[in-house]
N, C-alpha and C positions, 0 to 999 in steps of 0.2 A: 187544213189551215188553223184549227184550233188545237189539235193534237201538234203539231212541230210547235206552237207558242208555248202549249204549257211545258215541250220540251225543253224550251232554250230557257223558261226562265227560271225549270227546275236544276238546269245543270251551272245557270247561272248563282242560284244561293246555296246549293252544298259546294263547300270548300274541297279545293286539290288536296293531294298528299302533299304538297311543298308551302301551300300557304296553314297548311292544322297546325296547331300546339305538338310542338313533337315533346315525348313521353319522357322522362327521367330513371332513369338506375339510381338506386344508392349503391356509392362503393365505397369499398373499404379501403383504407391506406394507412401509412407509416409514417410519421418526421423519426430518420435518421440526421444525430450530429455527434461531435464528437463531447458538446454539453450531458451533464448531469439531469438536468429539470427539462425536460420536453412537454411538460402538463403547463395547458392557455392558449396554445399558438391558435391563433384565427385563421381561421379555410374557409375566403367569400368567392363562391362561384357570382365571377362579375355578370356573367348575361340574367341569370336567375332571383342574384342577389341574396340568394339562402347562403347562410354560413352558420358552424361552426366552430366548434373547441374539439385541441388535443385532450386526450386523459392522458394518464400520468406517465404511460410509459412510449406517449407521442402518437397513441392511436386514435384512427377520427372517422366518422363514417358520411358523405354529403350526397345527396342528390345532383348526377348528373347524366349530362348527355354528349354526343363524340361532338367536340370543336368547342365546347366551353372552357373557360381558362378560367384555375383555380390561382387565389390569391394568397399566399402565408403569410402571415404578419403578427411579429413581436417585438416589441421593444429589446428584447436578446437575441435577436439573429437577425439576419440578412434579410430583406423583402424576397420575395419570388414568385414567380409563375408561370406554370407548367398548363401547356394543352392538352387539353381531353382526347385521345385519339382512341380508335373503335379497339385495337389492342389491348390498352387498359383495362377492358371489362371482362378479358380472359385471364387476367392474373388474378391471383388470388388475395393480392394485396398489393397496393400500389406504396411503394417506396420514395420518397422525397427528400434528397437530400439539403439541408438546412447550415448554413456556414454563421457560426455563432459572430457577434458586433464585432470583439476583441479578437483581434490579427492573432492568427497563433506563431509563435518564435520559433524563425527555422532555426537558430544553434545557440547555445546558451552552454559557454564558456566558464568553467571553474577553475580560479587560481589560490595557490595553494603559498603563504609568504610563512614559512617556518619561522623568521625573525618575527610575527607579531605575535602575543600572544600575552594573556595575562599578565606575565612579571613585566613587558616591554610596554604594553598598555599602562602599569603600575597602578592596576587593580590589585593588585597582589604582588608588598615587596619579595624583592632580591634575594633569597638564601631561605625563601619560609617554608616549612615543611610540610606541605602536603598529607593529607590522613584520608584515606579509604571511609566508604561509610560505616564499616564494622568499628573501625580504629576510632571516629569519631564519637557512636554509640556508649563505649568504648570509656575513655575522656569526658565524654557528658554524665556518664551514671557514679565516675568515679569520681568529680569535682575538681577536675584535674583541670577543668578551662571558668575555674570559677573564679571572678571579679573581688577582688577586693580594694575598697579608694571610696570614693564617691558614691559610685553607683554598685554600690557590695548586691555579690550573688552569689549567697551560699546557701542550700541545702542541707536536708538532711538526709538526703538520699544515698551519696555515698557509703550512708553508716548505713542503710536499710540495705543495700547491695551487696553489703561485704558479709554479712549477719544472716541472710536472707540465701546464699549462693549464688545470686543474681550476678554478681561479678565476674566469676568462674564460667555461667554462662555466655558473658559479653567474652571473654579472654577466646572459648571456643567458637564466639564467630567469628572471629577475629583470622582464625588459624581454619578454620571452613573457606573462610571467604580468600584466603589467599592460595589455598586449594585450585578454589574452583578460576580461580583470576590466571595461576599456572596451567591446567588445562583447560580454559579457552586459548593461552597462547598457544599451545602446543599444536590446538585445532588450524591456527592462523599458520604457522609455520611448514603441518606436513600434514598430506591428505591424505586418509584410508586407507589405501592401494600402498602406503609407505608402510605400514607393521606388517601389512599381510603377506606382499610379494618382497621386498626388501630384507625385512625380520622376521619373515615365514614366522608371521604368527598366525594361530587359530583367529579367525575373523572373532566370532563369539569373545576373544580374550583380550581382545585388543584394549577394551574400556578397564579391565582389571590391572594389565599393563601399563598403563596410564597412570592411573592412582598409583601404581608402584615406582615407577618411578620419580614424582612429585615427591619422592619422601627419599630420596639419593642429596643430599646435600651438593656433592660434585654439581650433579645433574642443575641440581635449581641454580645454584649460581652462575653456570656457564647459558642458563637460558633466560636466566633478569640479565645478563652482559648483554644478550643478545649476539651469544657466540655461537653460529648456527654449525658450525664445521663441529664446534668440539660438544656442543650437547650432541649431534648426531653420533660421531665417534661413543661417548658418553651410552647412547641408546643400545649400537649396537653390542657392548659389554652386558648392558644387564638385559637384553635379553633373550643372552644365552643360559643367565642365571634364572629367569624370571621361566625358562623353556623349562628346566632344570628343577625349579620349586612344581612347575604340575604336573610333569613327571612322578615326582615325590606323592605326590596328593594321589596319582591314579592307582598307586601301588594298594 
């Protein structure tokens, strides 16, 4: 009788597996989003009330057990809840996708209005000549833009530039800039394959040929006039001459 009573009391004191406190394991995860800043997002376990914060790249660790619910909260993202499943423990990393608070634009349309420009808006007077960066530096250095009147602005820079040779350097910069702009225009109009396949130029000499043709006045005029047909025709003739020059250099 005493033995039966002792067994009953012992059984009633020792908790069974269903009522014992479940052991939580630390799980590693990462927040994923289109946003760049993924640091400082709160990760809260609703059951244990344990919490963590994401690191710089969105990584986090937190103790969980199967059935726990994790809440992800931040002023920059929409809140999300996920329930931990047994399969999550087998993953090397628990990936959680969050959406930014600002909705992504579904479509962006860009309209180009050719009639709206600086002249039409009255920012630049109609017919006023525009200058490239190198041309503006030259005009400033030579005093062409000096103001005479109430707001007189005259310096000795033009005289100094003329005596020191700076003026010649500024003129040279204008010429270099002009050629660079022409080369850029050629690159926009013609693919690299055009020079190799159509003009039958060696690939290693394509760049040299481009420098060669920007020295030709007729080709430059056609290019500035946006006459691609004439520019292409002239390139064909110039390519024949350029290949003859290459052949002579090899002798």
